[in-house]
Structure formats: structure tokens, C-alpha cells
C-alpha positions as CSV (number, residue, x, y, z in Angstrom):
1,M,90.8,-26.3,22.7
2,K,89.1,-29.0,24.9
3,L,85.7,-27.6,24.0
4,F,86.5,-27.9,20.3
5,L,87.7,-31.5,20.6
6,V,84.6,-32.5,22.5
7,S,82.5,-31.0,19.7
8,I,84.1,-33.1,16.9
9,P,81.9,-36.2,17.3
10,V,78.8,-33.9,17.3
11,L,79.9,-32.5,14.0
12,A,80.2,-36.0,12.5
13,V,76.7,-37.0,13.6
14,F,75.3,-33.8,12.3
15,I,76.8,-34.2,8.9
16,S,75.5,-37.8,8.6
17,C,72.0,-36.7,9.6
18,Q,72.0,-33.7,7.2
19,S,71.4,-35.9,4.2
20,A,68.0,-37.0,5.5
21,S,66.2,-33.9,4.0
22,E,66.8,-30.4,2.8
23,K,64.2,-29.2,5.3
24,E,66.3,-30.5,8.2
25,K,69.3,-28.8,6.8
26,K,67.6,-25.5,6.9
27,E,66.1,-25.9,10.4
28,E,69.3,-27.2,12.1
29,P,71.7,-24.5,13.3
30,G,75.2,-24.7,11.9
31,I,77.5,-26.5,14.3
32,E,80.6,-24.7,13.1
33,K,79.0,-21.4,14.2
34,A,78.2,-22.8,17.6
35,V,81.7,-23.9,18.1
36,E,83.0,-20.5,17.0
37,N,80.7,-18.7,19.4
38,S,81.4,-21.0,22.3
39,S,85.1,-20.3,22.2
40,E,84.3,-16.6,22.8
41,I,82.0,-17.1,25.8
42,M,83.0,-16.4,29.4
43,T,80.5,-17.0,32.1
44,N,79.2,-13.9,33.9
45,P,81.6,-13.3,36.8
46,K,79.9,-13.0,40.2
47,K,80.8,-12.0,43.7
48,I,80.6,-14.8,46.2
49,A,80.6,-14.7,50.0
50,V,83.8,-14.8,51.9
51,A,82.4,-17.8,53.8
52,D,82.2,-19.7,50.4
53,I,85.9,-19.5,49.8
54,P,87.1,-23.2,49.4
55,A,88.9,-24.2,52.6
56,E,92.0,-25.3,50.6
57,L,92.7,-21.8,49.4
58,K,95.5,-20.0,51.4
59,I,94.6,-16.4,51.9
60,T,96.9,-13.8,53.4
61,G,95.1,-11.3,55.6
62,K,91.4,-10.6,55.7
63,A,89.5,-11.4,52.6
64,Q,87.6,-8.4,51.1
65,E,86.2,-9.5,47.7
66,V,85.8,-12.9,46.2
67,W,85.0,-13.3,42.5
68,K,84.1,-16.5,40.6
69,W,83.8,-17.2,36.9
70,T,84.6,-19.8,34.2
71,D,86.7,-19.1,31.1
72,K,88.9,-21.1,28.7
73,T,91.4,-21.7,31.6
74,G,88.6,-23.3,33.7
75,E,86.9,-22.3,36.9
76,N,88.5,-19.2,38.4
77,I,88.4,-17.6,41.9
78,L,89.9,-14.2,42.6
79,V,90.4,-13.1,46.2
80,T,91.5,-9.7,47.3
81,S,92.6,-9.3,50.9
82,V,94.2,-6.8,53.3
83,V,96.5,-6.9,56.3
84,E,95.5,-4.1,58.6
85,P,98.2,-1.7,59.9
86,Y,100.5,-3.3,62.4
87,D,103.6,-2.1,64.3
88,D,106.7,-2.8,62.3
89,T,110.2,-2.8,63.9
90,E,111.8,-2.8,60.4
91,K,112.5,0.7,59.0
92,N,111.3,2.0,55.7
93,E,113.5,3.5,52.9
94,Y,113.7,6.8,54.8
95,D,115.0,5.1,57.9
96,E,111.7,5.6,59.7
97,E,109.8,3.2,62.0
98,G,106.0,3.0,62.1
99,Q,103.1,0.8,61.0
100,T,102.9,-1.4,57.9
101,A,99.8,-2.4,56.0
102,E,99.5,-4.9,53.1
103,L,97.4,-5.6,50.1
104,H,97.1,-9.0,48.4
105,A,95.2,-10.5,45.5
106,A,95.4,-14.1,44.3
107,L,94.0,-16.0,41.4
108,F,93.2,-19.6,41.7
109,V,92.2,-21.9,38.8
110,K,90.7,-25.3,39.3
111,K,92.7,-28.2,37.8
112,D,91.8,-31.8,38.4
113,D,89.4,-31.0,41.2
114,R,91.9,-28.8,43.0
115,Y,92.6,-25.1,42.9
116,Q,96.1,-24.0,41.9
117,N,97.5,-20.5,42.6
118,T,98.2,-18.9,39.2
119,W,99.5,-15.6,40.4
120,M,99.6,-13.3,43.4
121,L,99.8,-9.5,43.9
122,N,101.6,-8.4,47.1
123,D,102.0,-4.7,47.9
124,K,102.4,-2.7,51.0
125,E,102.9,0.7,52.7
126,K,106.0,0.1,54.8
127,A,106.8,1.5,58.3
128,C,104.7,4.6,58.2
129,P,105.0,7.0,61.1
130,F,102.1,9.2,59.9
131,D,98.6,8.5,58.5
132,I,98.7,5.3,56.5
133,T,96.6,4.5,53.4
134,C,96.7,1.0,52.0
135,S,93.4,-0.1,50.4
136,F,91.7,-1.4,47.3
137,I,89.3,1.3,45.9
138,P,85.8,0.1,46.6
139,N,83.9,-1.3,43.7
140,S,86.9,-0.9,41.3
141,T,87.7,-4.6,40.8
142,T,86.4,-5.9,37.5
143,I,86.4,-9.1,35.5
144,T,86.0,-8.6,31.8
145,D,86.6,-10.1,28.3
146,L,87.2,-7.0,26.3
147,D,88.9,-8.8,23.3
148,K,86.3,-11.6,23.3
149,N,88.9,-14.4,23.2
150,G,87.5,-16.4,26.1
151,F,90.2,-15.4,28.6
152,A,89.1,-13.1,31.4
153,E,90.9,-9.8,32.1
154,I,91.2,-9.1,35.8
155,K,91.7,-5.5,37.0
156,V,92.4,-4.3,40.5
157,Q,92.9,-0.7,41.6
158,Y,94.3,0.6,44.9
159,L,95.9,3.4,46.9
160,L,99.1,3.6,49.0
161,A,100.2,6.6,51.1
162,C,102.0,7.6,54.2
163,R,101.3,11.3,54.8
164,S,101.0,14.0,57.3
165,D,99.7,16.7,54.9
166,V,97.2,17.1,52.1
167,S,98.9,15.2,49.3
168,P,97.7,12.5,46.9
169,A,98.1,8.8,47.4
170,A,100.0,6.6,45.0
171,M,97.4,5.0,42.8
172,K,97.9,1.8,40.8
173,I,95.9,-0.2,38.2
174,M,97.0,-3.8,37.8
175,M,95.5,-5.8,34.9
176,W,96.1,-9.5,33.9
177,E,95.0,-11.7,31.1
178,N,96.1,-15.3,30.9
179,N,99.3,-14.6,33.0
180,N,100.2,-11.4,31.0
181,S,100.2,-8.4,33.3
182,Y,99.9,-4.6,32.6
183,D,99.8,-1.6,34.9
184,L,99.4,2.1,35.3
185,T,101.0,3.9,38.2
186,G,100.6,7.5,39.3
187,F,98.7,9.6,41.9
188,S,95.2,10.2,43.0
189,W,93.6,13.6,42.8
190,L,92.8,15.7,45.9
191,E,90.9,19.0,46.3
192,T,93.7,21.0,48.0
193,E,91.9,24.3,47.7
194,P,88.1,25.1,47.6
195,D,88.3,26.3,44.0
196,A,90.4,23.4,42.7
197,K,89.0,21.9,39.6
198,F,89.4,18.3,38.4
199,D,90.8,19.0,34.9
200,V,92.2,15.5,34.1
201,T,90.9,14.0,30.9
202,A,91.8,11.1,28.5
203,E,93.8,13.6,26.5
204,N,96.1,14.8,29.4
205,V,96.1,11.9,31.9
206,N,99.5,10.6,30.7
207,L,102.3,12.7,32.2
208,E,104.8,11.3,29.7
209,K,103.1,13.2,26.9
210,L,102.9,16.5,28.7
211,P,105.7,19.2,28.6
212,Q,107.4,19.8,32.0
213,I,106.6,23.0,33.9
214,K,109.5,24.8,35.4
215,N,107.7,25.9,38.5
216,E,108.3,23.1,40.9
217,M,105.0,23.5,42.8
218,N,102.9,23.6,39.6
219,E,104.7,20.6,38.3
220,W,103.9,18.7,41.5
221,L,100.2,19.8,41.4
222,R,99.9,18.6,37.8
223,T,100.8,15.0,38.9
224,F,97.5,14.9,40.8
225,G,95.1,12.4,39.1
226,R,97.6,11.4,36.4
227,Y,99.7,8.3,35.7
228,K,103.4,8.3,34.7
229,S,103.4,6.3,31.5
230,E,101.4,3.9,29.2
231,K,104.5,1.9,28.3
232,N,103.5,-1.2,30.2
233,F,100.4,-1.5,27.9
234,A,102.5,-1.4,24.7
235,T,102.0,-5.1,24.0
236,A,98.4,-5.3,25.1
237,P,95.3,-5.2,22.8
238,A,94.3,-1.6,22.2
239,E,91.0,-2.0,24.1
240,F,92.9,-2.9,27.3
241,L,94.5,0.5,27.5
242,T,91.3,2.4,26.6
243,Y,89.5,0.5,29.4
244,A,92.3,1.0,31.9
245,R,92.5,4.7,31.1
246,N,88.8,5.1,31.6
247,E,88.9,3.2,34.9
248,W,91.8,5.4,36.1
249,L,89.7,8.5,35.4
250,K,86.6,7.0,37.0
251,Y,88.4,6.6,40.4
252,A,91.1,9.3,40.2
253,K,89.3,11.5,42.7
254,E,90.4,10.3,46.2
255,K,87.7,10.3,48.8
256,I,89.5,10.5,52.1
257,G,87.6,9.2,55.1
258,E,85.2,7.0,53.1
């Protein structure tokens, strides 16, 4: 809206100058078109160094990735961070003690020369007595403008697990646009046997649309690489779900040890 208001005086000057000659009218680009296009433009997001995080930003844990871009909300900075596993005296839901690790993501928007925290993601694997997994999937964070409305979509994707056997981690996609949030939750896919094949596709990735299998083991194995539901994308533009689904499939195969 601010960009449009700034352009109004330019429009008035252009109209007054147009009467000078028909040739000028043909050579000058239409200002209405320029305003229309500018409202759809988001600057290319880029990663910046952790050292370049403004000192005023309060970050929990160790910063991992920092993204910077400008859209219709202003100048944005996204920081993802982790708190490495630490001994936790509080017990988890199974009355166990162990180590806890945390994941955080925070969006800051510049207002009046200061950054304001717009939202925060906080998740954790609590009091794990076994092998703990709590990490953002490398290279999976994206900043897009899929619906071309000038507001960026932010997507992060991560794994959580406490396990002593070969079982998949919980996998989550969180996506935001202009303070609206959407998510997919389910499990990663692991090769439990040498001949196991990754058979998850866009057509069968949604467990909610698949008939249940009576055999308990087969039903459990079928959850590998799939998410539980698409209900939380019901109010999102269609392209958001398509994108999130493709991102889910892209990173569904868990790579333990990498």
C-alpha cells in the first residue's frame, strides 16, 4: 500500500506530460502497469553470515541459517537455531529422564529502524534416554512467493526422534505467509531392510486418504515417509499444498549419520 501511495504523484506528472506529443505517449511505459508489477515483486532472498545478524536480535541457541529479504511487510530476517542436547532433570511424557535438544526459528521485520519479532517456532525432543535426533534438515529452508502477492512464504522442515532401534523420526513441515501458518506432520522414511523400496508418491503420501491395514506391523511400516493429514492447508492457496507436498517427498528419506 505504501508503494502505491508513493507512486500517485508520479502518475499525475506522467499524465500532464503525456499531452506533449503522441510520440512520447507511445515511448513512455504505462505507469499503471509498473505499479501493478511492483506490488508483486519480492526481492531475491539470500543467506547472510551468522556474524551479520544485527546485535539487537535475541536468538535462542546456536544460529544455523540466516535469511534476509524484502517484501510488502518490509525488510525481513529469518534465523534458525538449535540448542544442542543437554542433561535434563525433568522427565518426559513416559516418565523417563535423559537429554533434551531444542529447535528454534524466528522471523524479524524491520519497523522504524528497529527489528520486531513477528513469530517464533519452538520445538524440542524432551528427556531422551536413547539416541536423540533434533535437527533442521540441511538445505530444506526456503523463502518463496508462490502466489505472487508480494508476501513471502517461509518453509522450514525438521526431524525429531528418541530411539534405540531402526525407526523413523517424526518429520514436520512448517510454512508461514503473513502470519498465517500451515503444517504437515508425519514420519521420515528409513531403509529397514536391504530390499526396501521407497514407494511414497504424491498420490499416496497422505495417510488420511489410505485404507487402514489390519496387520499392525504393515500398518506401521506404511507410515514411513508419509504425513498424517492435509487439513491444516485447507485455507491455504492451492499452490502452497502442492509445494509443501513436493518438499516433503524431496526430503522424506532420512539420512542417519549425515
